[in-house]
C-alpha positions as CSV (number, residue, x, y, z in Angstrom):
1,M,-24.4,-41.8,23.5
2,S,-22.5,-40.1,26.3
3,T,-23.6,-36.7,27.5
4,P,-20.4,-34.9,26.3
5,M,-20.8,-36.4,22.9
6,R,-24.5,-35.2,22.7
7,H,-23.4,-31.7,23.7
8,L,-20.7,-31.8,21.0
9,L,-23.1,-32.9,18.3
10,M,-25.6,-30.2,19.5
11,A,-23.0,-27.6,19.3
12,V,-22.0,-28.7,15.8
13,C,-25.6,-28.6,14.6
14,L,-26.1,-25.1,16.1
15,L,-22.9,-23.9,14.5
16,G,-24.1,-25.3,11.1
17,L,-27.5,-23.6,11.5
18,S,-25.8,-20.3,12.4
19,S,-23.4,-20.5,9.4
20,S,-26.3,-21.4,7.1
21,A,-28.4,-18.5,8.4
22,S,-25.5,-16.2,8.0
23,A,-24.9,-17.4,4.5
24,T,-28.5,-16.5,3.5
25,L,-28.5,-13.0,4.9
26,P,-28.9,-10.3,2.2
27,P,-25.7,-8.7,1.1
28,I,-24.6,-5.1,1.9
29,R,-24.5,-3.6,-1.6
30,L,-21.9,-1.2,-3.0
31,A,-22.1,0.6,-6.3
32,M,-19.0,1.6,-8.2
33,I,-19.6,4.3,-10.8
34,E,-16.5,4.4,-12.9
35,G,-15.1,4.7,-16.5
36,M,-14.9,1.0,-17.6
37,S,-14.7,1.8,-21.3
38,G,-12.9,4.4,-23.4
39,P,-9.4,5.8,-23.0
40,F,-9.3,5.3,-19.2
41,A,-10.8,1.8,-19.0
42,N,-7.5,0.5,-17.7
43,A,-7.7,2.9,-14.7
44,G,-11.3,1.8,-14.0
45,E,-10.3,-1.9,-14.2
46,A,-7.4,-1.3,-11.8
47,V,-9.8,0.2,-9.3
48,Q,-12.3,-2.6,-9.7
49,R,-9.5,-5.2,-8.9
50,N,-8.5,-3.4,-5.8
51,V,-12.0,-2.9,-4.5
52,Q,-13.0,-6.4,-5.3
53,L,-10.1,-7.9,-3.4
54,A,-10.8,-5.7,-0.4
55,I,-14.4,-6.9,-0.4
56,E,-13.2,-10.5,-0.7
57,V,-11.0,-10.0,2.4
58,V,-14.0,-8.8,4.4
59,N,-16.2,-11.6,3.1
60,A,-13.5,-14.3,3.8
61,R,-13.8,-13.5,7.5
62,G,-17.5,-13.8,7.5
63,G,-18.7,-10.4,6.3
64,V,-20.0,-7.4,8.2
65,R,-21.6,-8.1,11.6
66,L,-25.0,-6.6,12.2
67,K,-27.6,-7.6,14.9
68,D,-29.0,-10.5,12.8
69,G,-25.6,-11.9,11.8
70,R,-22.9,-11.4,9.3
71,H,-23.7,-9.9,5.9
72,P,-21.4,-10.2,2.8
73,L,-20.4,-7.2,0.8
74,E,-21.5,-7.2,-2.8
75,L,-20.2,-4.9,-5.6
76,S,-22.1,-3.7,-8.6
77,V,-20.2,-1.8,-11.3
78,F,-21.7,1.0,-13.5
79,D,-19.8,2.2,-16.5
80,N,-20.0,6.0,-16.6
81,K,-17.9,6.3,-19.8
82,Q,-16.0,8.9,-17.8
83,T,-18.7,11.5,-18.2
84,I,-20.8,13.5,-15.7
85,D,-24.1,12.8,-17.6
86,E,-23.6,9.0,-17.6
87,S,-22.6,9.2,-13.9
88,L,-25.8,10.9,-13.0
89,I,-27.8,8.3,-15.0
90,A,-25.9,5.6,-13.1
91,L,-26.6,7.4,-9.7
92,R,-30.3,7.3,-10.5
93,Q,-30.1,3.6,-11.2
94,V,-28.2,3.1,-7.9
95,A,-30.9,5.0,-6.0
96,D,-33.7,3.0,-7.7
97,R,-32.1,-0.2,-6.6
98,Q,-31.6,1.2,-3.1
99,I,-27.9,0.5,-3.0
100,P,-26.7,2.6,0.0
101,F,-23.0,3.1,-0.8
102,V,-21.6,4.8,-3.9
103,L,-17.9,4.5,-4.8
104,Q,-16.1,6.7,-7.4
105,G,-12.8,8.4,-7.9
106,N,-11.3,8.6,-11.4
107,S,-12.3,12.3,-12.2
108,S,-12.8,15.2,-9.8
109,A,-15.3,16.7,-12.3
110,V,-17.5,13.6,-12.0
111,A,-17.1,13.5,-8.2
112,A,-18.3,17.1,-8.0
113,G,-21.4,16.3,-10.1
114,L,-22.1,13.3,-8.0
115,I,-21.9,15.3,-4.7
116,D,-24.4,17.9,-6.0
117,A,-26.8,15.2,-7.2
118,L,-26.4,13.1,-4.1
119,N,-27.1,16.1,-1.8
120,K,-30.3,16.8,-3.7
121,H,-31.4,13.1,-3.7
122,N,-30.8,12.7,0.0
123,E,-32.8,15.8,0.7
124,R,-35.7,14.6,-1.4
125,S,-35.6,10.9,-0.2
126,P,-34.6,10.7,3.4
127,D,-35.7,7.1,3.6
128,N,-33.3,6.1,0.8
129,R,-30.2,8.2,1.4
130,L,-26.8,7.4,-0.2
131,L,-23.2,7.7,1.0
132,F,-20.4,8.6,-1.4
133,L,-17.0,7.1,-0.8
134,N,-14.3,8.7,-2.9
135,Y,-11.0,6.9,-3.5
136,S,-9.2,9.0,-6.1
137,A,-10.9,12.4,-6.9
138,V,-8.4,14.7,-5.4
139,D,-9.5,18.3,-6.3
140,P,-9.3,20.1,-2.9
141,V,-12.6,21.8,-3.5
142,L,-14.4,18.5,-2.7
143,T,-13.5,18.8,1.0
144,N,-13.5,22.6,1.1
145,E,-16.2,24.7,-0.7
146,K,-18.1,21.6,-1.9
147,C,-17.7,19.5,1.2
148,S,-20.8,17.4,2.1
149,Y,-21.8,15.3,5.0
150,W,-22.5,12.5,2.5
151,H,-19.0,12.5,1.0
152,F,-15.8,11.0,2.4
153,R,-12.4,11.1,0.6
154,F,-9.9,8.3,1.2
155,D,-7.1,9.8,-1.0
156,A,-4.8,12.7,-0.3
157,N,-6.0,15.8,-2.1
158,A,-4.0,17.5,-4.8
159,D,-2.6,20.2,-2.4
160,M,-1.4,17.4,0.0
161,R,0.2,15.5,-2.8
162,M,1.8,18.6,-4.2
163,Q,3.1,19.6,-0.8
164,A,5.0,16.3,-0.7
165,L,6.4,16.7,-4.2
166,T,7.5,20.3,-3.7
167,D,9.2,19.3,-0.4
168,V,11.5,17.1,-2.5
169,I,11.9,19.7,-5.3
170,E,12.9,22.3,-2.6
171,G,16.0,20.2,-1.8
172,D,16.8,19.6,-5.5
173,S,19.5,22.1,-6.4
174,R,19.5,21.1,-10.0
175,A,15.8,22.1,-10.4
176,S,15.7,25.6,-11.9
177,K,13.2,25.5,-14.8
178,V,9.9,23.8,-14.3
179,Y,7.3,22.9,-17.0
180,L,3.7,22.4,-15.8
181,I,1.5,20.1,-18.0
182,G,-1.9,18.7,-17.1
183,Q,-5.3,17.7,-18.2
184,D,-7.7,20.5,-19.0
185,Y,-10.3,20.1,-16.3
186,S,-10.7,21.1,-12.7
187,F,-8.2,18.7,-11.3
188,G,-5.5,19.6,-13.8
189,H,-5.9,23.3,-13.2
190,Q,-5.8,22.7,-9.4
191,V,-2.5,20.8,-9.7
192,A,-1.0,23.7,-11.7
193,T,-2.2,26.3,-9.2
194,A,-0.8,24.3,-6.3
195,A,2.5,23.9,-8.0
196,R,2.9,27.6,-8.7
197,S,1.9,28.6,-5.2
198,Q,4.1,26.1,-3.4
199,L,7.1,26.6,-5.6
200,A,6.9,30.3,-5.1
201,A,6.9,29.8,-1.3
202,K,9.7,27.1,-1.2
203,R,11.9,27.9,-4.2
204,P,11.3,31.4,-5.5
205,D,14.4,31.1,-7.6
206,I,12.7,28.5,-9.8
207,R,11.2,29.7,-13.1
208,I,8.0,28.3,-14.5
209,V,8.9,28.0,-18.2
210,G,5.7,26.4,-19.4
211,D,2.1,26.0,-18.2
212,E,0.2,23.7,-20.6
213,F,-3.2,22.1,-20.5
214,H,-4.4,19.5,-23.0
215,P,-7.8,17.8,-23.7
216,I,-8.3,14.9,-21.3
217,G,-8.3,11.5,-22.9
218,K,-8.1,12.7,-26.4
219,I,-4.4,13.1,-27.3
220,K,-2.9,10.0,-29.0
221,D,0.5,11.5,-29.7
222,F,2.3,13.7,-27.1
223,A,5.3,14.3,-29.4
224,P,4.3,18.0,-30.0
225,Y,4.1,18.6,-26.3
226,A,7.5,16.9,-25.8
227,A,8.8,19.3,-28.4
228,K,7.4,22.3,-26.5
229,I,9.0,21.0,-23.3
230,R,12.4,20.7,-25.1
231,A,12.1,24.2,-26.5
232,S,11.4,25.7,-23.1
233,G,14.7,24.5,-21.7
234,A,12.9,22.9,-18.7
235,D,14.9,20.5,-16.5
236,T,11.8,19.4,-14.5
237,V,8.2,18.5,-15.4
238,I,5.4,18.5,-12.9
239,T,2.2,16.7,-13.9
240,G,-1.0,15.3,-12.3
241,N,-1.8,13.3,-15.5
242,W,-3.2,9.9,-14.9
243,G,-4.1,6.8,-17.0
244,N,-3.1,6.9,-20.7
245,D,-2.5,10.6,-20.6
246,L,0.4,10.0,-18.4
247,T,1.7,6.9,-20.1
248,L,1.7,8.6,-23.5
249,L,3.3,11.7,-22.2
250,V,6.3,9.9,-20.6
251,K,6.6,7.7,-23.7
252,A,6.8,10.8,-25.9
253,A,9.4,12.3,-23.5
254,R,11.5,9.2,-23.7
255,E,11.3,8.9,-27.5
256,S,12.3,12.6,-27.8
257,G,15.4,12.0,-25.6
258,L,14.4,14.5,-23.0
259,N,16.8,14.5,-20.2
260,L,14.8,15.8,-17.3
261,K,13.0,14.9,-14.1
262,F,9.3,14.1,-13.9
263,Y,7.5,14.8,-10.6
264,T,4.1,13.0,-11.0
265,F,1.1,12.0,-9.0
266,Y,0.7,8.6,-10.7
267,G,3.9,7.7,-12.4
268,N,4.2,4.4,-10.8
269,G,1.7,2.3,-12.8
270,L,-0.7,1.8,-15.7
271,G,2.2,1.4,-18.1
272,A,4.2,4.5,-17.2
273,P,7.3,2.7,-15.8
274,A,7.7,0.4,-18.9
275,A,6.9,3.3,-21.2
276,I,9.8,5.5,-20.0
277,G,12.3,2.6,-19.3
278,D,15.9,3.4,-18.3
279,A,15.3,7.1,-19.0
280,G,13.2,7.2,-15.8
281,V,15.8,5.7,-13.4
282,G,16.5,8.3,-10.8
283,R,14.3,10.8,-12.7
284,V,10.6,9.8,-12.4
285,R,9.0,10.4,-9.0
286,A,5.5,9.5,-7.8
287,V,3.6,10.4,-4.6
288,A,1.1,8.0,-2.9
289,E,-0.1,6.8,0.4
290,W,1.9,3.5,-0.1
291,H,4.1,1.7,-2.6
292,P,5.2,-2.0,-2.8
293,N,8.8,-1.3,-1.6
294,V,7.7,0.4,1.7
295,G,9.2,-2.6,3.4
296,G,8.2,-4.7,6.4
297,A,6.5,-8.0,6.7
298,A,3.0,-6.6,6.9
299,S,3.4,-4.4,3.8
300,D,5.0,-7.3,1.9
301,A,2.2,-9.6,2.8
302,F,-0.4,-7.1,1.6
303,Y,1.3,-6.7,-1.7
304,Q,2.0,-10.4,-2.2
305,S,-1.7,-11.3,-1.5
306,F,-2.7,-9.0,-4.3
307,G,-0.3,-10.7,-6.7
308,R,-1.7,-14.1,-5.8
309,R,-5.2,-13.0,-6.5
310,F,-4.2,-11.1,-9.7
311,P,-1.0,-12.7,-11.0
312,K,-0.9,-11.1,-14.5
313,P,1.9,-8.4,-14.6
314,Q,-0.4,-5.9,-16.3
315,D,-2.8,-6.2,-13.4
316,D,-0.1,-5.2,-10.9
317,Y,-1.4,-1.7,-9.9
318,V,-2.1,-1.9,-6.2
319,H,-3.8,0.8,-4.2
320,L,-3.8,0.6,-0.4
321,R,-6.4,3.3,-0.1
322,M,-9.1,1.1,-1.6
323,R,-8.4,-1.5,1.1
324,V,-8.5,1.2,3.8
325,M,-11.8,2.5,2.4
326,I,-13.6,-0.9,2.5
327,E,-12.2,-1.8,5.9
328,M,-13.2,1.6,7.4
329,L,-16.7,1.3,5.8
330,A,-17.1,-2.2,7.2
331,S,-16.1,-1.1,10.7
332,A,-18.3,2.0,10.5
333,I,-21.4,-0.2,9.5
334,E,-20.7,-2.5,12.5
335,R,-20.3,0.4,14.9
336,A,-23.5,2.1,13.5
337,G,-25.3,-1.3,13.6
338,S,-26.9,-0.2,10.4
339,T,-26.4,0.5,6.7
340,E,-28.4,3.8,6.9
341,A,-26.3,6.6,5.4
342,A,-26.5,9.1,8.2
343,S,-25.6,6.5,10.8
344,V,-22.7,5.2,8.9
345,A,-21.4,8.8,8.2
346,K,-21.5,9.6,11.9
347,A,-19.5,6.4,12.6
348,L,-16.9,7.3,10.0
349,E,-16.3,10.7,11.4
350,G,-13.1,10.6,13.4
351,A,-12.6,6.9,12.6
352,R,-9.1,5.4,12.7
353,F,-7.4,2.8,10.7
354,S,-4.3,0.8,11.5
355,N,-3.0,-2.4,9.9
356,G,0.6,-2.6,11.1
357,F,2.2,-0.5,8.4
358,H,-0.4,2.3,7.8
359,D,-2.2,4.6,10.2
360,A,-5.0,6.9,9.1
361,T,-7.8,9.0,10.6
362,M,-10.9,10.3,8.9
363,R,-11.0,14.0,9.8
364,A,-14.5,14.8,11.0
365,S,-14.5,18.5,10.1
366,D,-14.3,17.9,6.3
367,H,-14.3,14.1,5.8
368,Q,-10.7,14.1,4.4
369,L,-8.6,11.1,5.3
370,I,-5.3,12.1,7.0
371,Q,-2.6,9.5,6.3
372,P,1.1,9.2,5.5
373,L,2.5,10.0,2.1
374,Y,5.5,8.6,0.3
375,V,7.5,10.3,-2.5
376,S,9.3,7.5,-4.3
377,V,11.8,7.5,-7.2
378,M,12.0,5.0,-10.0
379,Q,14.9,2.5,-10.0
380,K,15.7,-0.8,-11.5
381,Q,14.4,-3.8,-9.7
382,G,17.1,-5.3,-7.6
383,A,18.6,-1.9,-6.7
384,D,19.0,-1.2,-3.0
385,G,15.5,-1.0,-1.5
386,V,13.7,-2.1,-4.7
387,R,12.6,-5.7,-4.2
388,F,9.5,-5.4,-6.2
389,D,9.0,-4.0,-9.7
390,N,5.8,-2.5,-11.1
391,E,3.7,-4.4,-13.7
392,G,6.6,-6.7,-14.6
393,S,8.4,-3.8,-16.1
394,G,11.7,-4.5,-14.3
395,Y,11.4,-1.0,-12.7
396,G,10.2,-0.3,-9.2
397,F,10.1,2.7,-6.8
398,K,12.2,3.5,-3.8
399,T,11.1,5.7,-0.9
400,E,12.8,9.1,-1.2
401,R,10.7,11.1,1.3
402,Y,8.2,9.9,4.0
403,L,5.7,12.3,5.5
404,L,3.9,11.5,8.7
405,P,0.1,12.0,8.7
406,A,0.4,15.2,10.7
407,A,2.8,16.6,8.0
408,T,0.4,15.9,5.2
409,A,-2.7,17.6,6.7
410,Q,-3.9,20.9,5.1
411,P,-6.3,23.4,6.6
412,S,-9.9,23.2,5.3
413,T,-12.6,25.8,4.7
414,C,-15.4,23.3,4.9
415,T,-18.6,24.2,6.7
416,M,-21.1,21.4,6.4
417,T,-24.6,20.6,7.7
418,R,-24.6,17.4,9.7
419,H,-27.6,15.1,9.7
């Protein structure tokens, strides 16, 4: 056998040994604590799809590089039934299993409870500290008064989202009477507070003709609320409702024949576009860090890759922020050379993300991700700028206002102890 051939075979054998060793390295474990049953199960399932695909993308390129080789990411899901008590039970299980990274988002009340418990756990157990990655809990208090070194938020907070929506309302000359309706917990109240404050500053001529809170996840028929909105004479509704509480609200509005505009945080998925139908064209707006019709080859490729992995129309609720979160975590672990919570937290502070169509920075002072925001308006698929619909509904969203990262940032009152 020639010398070059022996060298080639040796290289192939070494590569095989390296790949085999890498494949047997223990996974880096992530725990998702989320409502996977009950009235908001569809929202939890949507999160799991997005997180799982983001993990698969990292694993497809070999995993996360540490000194001993590449480790795959592995997700475990804990059903918290959308309650704080069940979330705290799950957190204890996560700590017992020594899973270093906790993911949660669908409920700011749950997130606040987890932050408190995680702070105490990390103080008691410095050899088994946990890091909390928040993808959707947007109460501003979480990166202000309740900010923690162990908590990072990858979604725009409620004040940031409301700022984007009220920027659009400011230029809407037809908006004169606004009805506020939201879920009766910390997040819903913060949305109403932000709306009142920002409207007063930007459009003092607008009247607030209703300010309604309803039990979260318990209303099956929103027709009585639609009747109140009609009686108020409102021409505009602002809501932070999510999951079925949003879908059932907009369905009731459609069935009541309400001819008004909806400014929403989450009106672009989980059944809402199909529920409101033609009545929402040009009238329903949503705010997010991205939407499928942003445009450009990189954005289209991201969206279409999700569709290939989850082809069912009802599964088509795509969040860029979950991909950003997993990618930034993987990069931070590599920079830290460790999965130890304090080391990874330090690596995340000030970290940047860029993928060709989205740029974001993790603000070190309060662990709030600063990123662009889009306000988009519902249109029929095929209309100008609406190539893709949502959930097979025949309706998609078109960019109406784009805010650069610097324009979305809000001041923070956070003072945290670093470790």
